[in-house]
N, C-alpha and C positions, 0 to 999 in steps of 0.2 A: 504494500500500500504506500505509494509514493506521494509526497506532498508537493503540490504545485498550484499554479494559478488556473490551469486548464487540465481537466481529467477526462479520460475515456476508458471504456472497457475494451479489453482485447477482443477483436472480432466485430466491434461495433463502429460505425462510421461517425456517430455523433460525439461531440466533445462538449463538456459542461464546465462552467466556472461559477463561482459565487456571484450572486447579484450584488452590485456595489451598494445597494440600499438595504441589504438584509439587516434585520434587527434581532437582538437576543430573544425578545419575547416571541417573535415569529418562529424562531427555531423551537422554543419550548412548546408553543401551541401545536406544532406539527409532530411532536413526539420525540424530539431530541432531549437528551438528558445531559446535564452539566457534570463533568468529571471533577475530581478534586483539584486538578491542575487548571481548571477553567475552560477546557475544551468542551465542545458540544459533540455528542455522538448519537447516532441513530443506528440501531441494529434491529433488523427485521428478517424473519424467516420467509423466504420466497416460496417455500413448498406449499402446495395446495392440499396436502394431506396433514390433518391435525395430529399433533404429538409425534411427528416424524423425527426420529433421532438422527436421520441421515440427510437432513435438509440442507439447503444452500442458504447462507446468510448474506444479506446486503449490509455492508458496513459503510457508513458515511461519517467522517470526522471533520469538524470545522475548528480551526484554531481559535484560541481565546480572543485574539484581536480581529477575528472575522475576515482574515485575508487569505488564508490557505485552506485548501480542500483536499481531502483524501477520500477515495471511494474504491471499494473492491467487493467482489463476491467470493466468499470463502466457504470452506467445509463447515459442518455443524460445530466443530470444536474451535473454529477460527484460526487454525494453524496452517491451512493450505489454501492458496488462491485457486479458484475454479473458473475456467473459461466456459461459460454457459452458452456462448454463441457458436462454439465449435460442434455442438451435438444437436441434431434436429429433435431428438427426444426431449430436450429441455425447453421446448417451445412454450409450455405453460409458465415456466420460470421467467423466460424472457418477457412474456406479456405482463407478468406481475411486476418485474423490474421496471419496465417502461411505464407502467401505470403509476408507480411510486415516483419515478423521476419526473414524469409529466405533471404530477400533483405539486412537486417541489417547484417546478417552473411556474405553474399557475399561482402559487402562493408567494412568489417573489424571492425564493431562496436561491434557486439556480437559474442560470441562463444557458441557452444552447448557443454555442459558438459557431 
């Protein structure tokens, strides 16, 4: 999960960056939690099966000064990055990911570059 101004997922053509007008309360309203170091993180299971222990997680981390963004899709334990765009059987996960990212764009958290 690399930190930068623009972020994209491997296999996806879209790039995202933080909206320059994003506010802390907007992040909290959309389900981000503040860590002890002041960063905001959003972790959500993309799996459509409830209580799946083998799900794929979306992790989004925003720096405490609201300038840097990190995004990745990882295994359920968070230790391994997963490329969901490389496998057609992960189509439902891609749709869930795009739904969440589109919601962040609509709420003024992210911008499509």
